[in-house]
N, C-alpha and C positions, 0 to 999 in steps of 0.2 A: 047440435054438433056432436059428432061421435067422440068416444074416448080417445081414439088414436089421433084425431085432429087436435084435440085439446092438449095432448102430450107434446105434439109437434110445436104448437103455439108456445107452450111453456119453455120448450128448449130454445126456440128462437129468441124469446124475451130474455131468457137467462144468458144466452150468448151475447145479446146486445148489452146487457148490464155488465157482463164480464169485460167486454171490450171497453166500455165506458170507464170501468174501474181501472183497467190497465192503463188507459190513456191518462187518467187523473194521476196515477202513481208516477208515470213517466214524466208528466209535466212538472210535478212537484220536485222530482229528482233533478230535472234540468234547472229549475228556478234556484234551488238550494246550491247547486254546483256553481252557477254563475255568481251567486252571492258570496260564496267562499273564495272565489277566484279574484274578487275585487281587490285592488291594491290601494292602500292608504298612504298618502305622501305627507310627511311632516317637515316643515321648513324650520331650521334652527337659526335664530338670529344671533349675530355676533354681539357680545356685550363688552364694552370698554373695560380694560383692567383698571385697578385702583392702587394707589400707594396708601397703605393702611397705617403705617407708623414710620417714624424716623428718630434715631437717637445718635448722640455723639459718643464714641467709645475709643478706648485705647487699644483695642484688639478688633479683629475682624469677626469675632463671635458675637452673635446677637444676645443682648442682655435684657432688653425690655426697659431700660432706664438710661438716663444721661450720665456719662462718666464725668463730663465737664460742661459748664456753661461759659466759662472764660478760659481761653487757651493762653498759657504762658509759654512763650518760645524760649529757645536756648541760643545764646549768642554763638555765631559761627556754625550752627548746626541746622539740619533739616528735622522738623517735627512731623511725624506721620500720625495722622488722625483717620478715624473711620466713621462714616455715617452709615448706619445699618438699620434694618427694620424688616417689615413684611409687606409684600405686594400680593394681590389676589386677582383672580379672574373667574367669573361665574361659568365660563365655558371650560374650566378645568386648568390645572397647573401646567399641563403640557402646552397650553396656548400662550403662556407667558414667554416672550422672546428675549427681551433684554431690559436692563435698567441703566439709565445715564444720570449724571449729576453735574450741576454747576454750583460751585461754592464761590461766593463773591461778597465784596463789601457792598452794602445796601445801595449806595448812591450810584454805583456803576450798573446796577440791574443785572438780571440773569441773561441779558442779550450781549454781555461783555465778550471780548476776545481774550484768549488765554494770556495771563500776565501774572508773574510770581508775586507782584505787589498786591493785587486786588482781585484776581479772577483765576480760579482753578477748574478746569473742565475734565471730567472723568467719564469715559465711555465704557460700555460693557462691564458694569460692576459685576462682581461674582454673585452667582445664584446657587442656592442649595435647597434641597427638598424640605417642605414643611408638611402640608397635607394635600388632599386631592384638589383643592381650589387655590392654594397659595404657595409662595416660596419665600425664603429668607433672602435678602440681598445685603451686600456689603460693598461700599464705595470707599476707595483708598485715596487720600490726598496728602502729598508731601509738601508741607508748608515751610517756606523759606523764613529764616529768622528776621528778615527785614520786611515781612509782609505788613501791610498798613495796620496800625494800631487803632482800635476804636475805644480803648480804655481811657480813664481819666488821665490827663496830662499828655495824651497822644494827639496826633494831628486831626483825628476824626471822632471826637468824643460823643458827638450827637448821632453817630451812625452805628450800625451793627454789622455783623456778618450773617448771611443767609445761605441756605442750601436748597436749591430746587431739584427735586427728584422727579424723573420722568420714566414711566414704565410703558413698554410697547408690547403688543401681542402679535401673533403670526398672521392676523387678518387685518392689519393696518389700524387697529384700535389703539388708543393710548389714554393714559391718565397721568396726573401730576399732583404734587403737593409740595409746599414750601415750608421748610423749618426756619424759624426766625429767631431773633434776639440772642445770637451767639456773639461773644466778644473776643477780641484779641488784645491781651494786656499790653500796656506801654512798656518799652524797654530801651534803656540807653546803652548802646554798644558801639565799640570802635574796633574794626577789623583791620589790622596792619599786616600786609603781605610780608612773607619771609624775604622776598627779593625786592629791593628798592631800586631807585634810580641813582647812579653815581653822577653827582654834579661836578666833581673834580675839586682842585685846590686853587684858591685865589692867591695871586702873587702879593707880596708885601708892598706897602706904599701905593696901593691902588685906591683911587678916589672915585667917588660917584659924581656924575655930571651935575646932578641936582643940588647936592649939598657940599660937594668938594671935601667930604670928610675922609680921613685916612682910615683904611681898613687893614687889620692885621691878617696874616694867613690863617685860614680855617677851612673846614669842609662843610658843605651844605647838604642836607638830606641824608639819605641812607645809602651806604655803599653796597654793591652787589655782594652776596655771600656765596 
């Protein structure tokens, strides 16, 4: 083979190798481009929120401890109490929607209907920021002075008062916890209204049919003021 023919053969082989190299490079670029364009999908599951704590307090400010375990009411007055604590949500504090409370005498259960004697229902308790996964809550209940007593000497000494707290998130998740063993102290109270009923004056020498006793003139009851 002549030197000229040999050079041409080398050029042809070199060209073929060059084309193969270019093809390999283009193929690698296409493969890596497709790999980089792949989209990864992550599904986030909703986690139910939780009631982490509950305390009885005299103010709406969270204290981390009970202010009272036995509530002493005041005759003729409303006594305002607060149940507050912390609620949390693993999906973030923004997912916490609301907190509700039912405060009730234990025998009537948390399924009770609102009644100033034994069942107080509080919706949308106040919420304030705590950290990225939790909030403080405070539920306000105005207790009537004639609410059922569970203390010694009262009508229900074997029972207690309980508070069921329910937290709901924005994705229909919920959680609850019940605070137990709260007492309402016994109290003897008589509330006489300022305006009474005028029964009028009985005439003299009036006798009753049953005993035929004579009655002198007097007023019965309280006159209107």
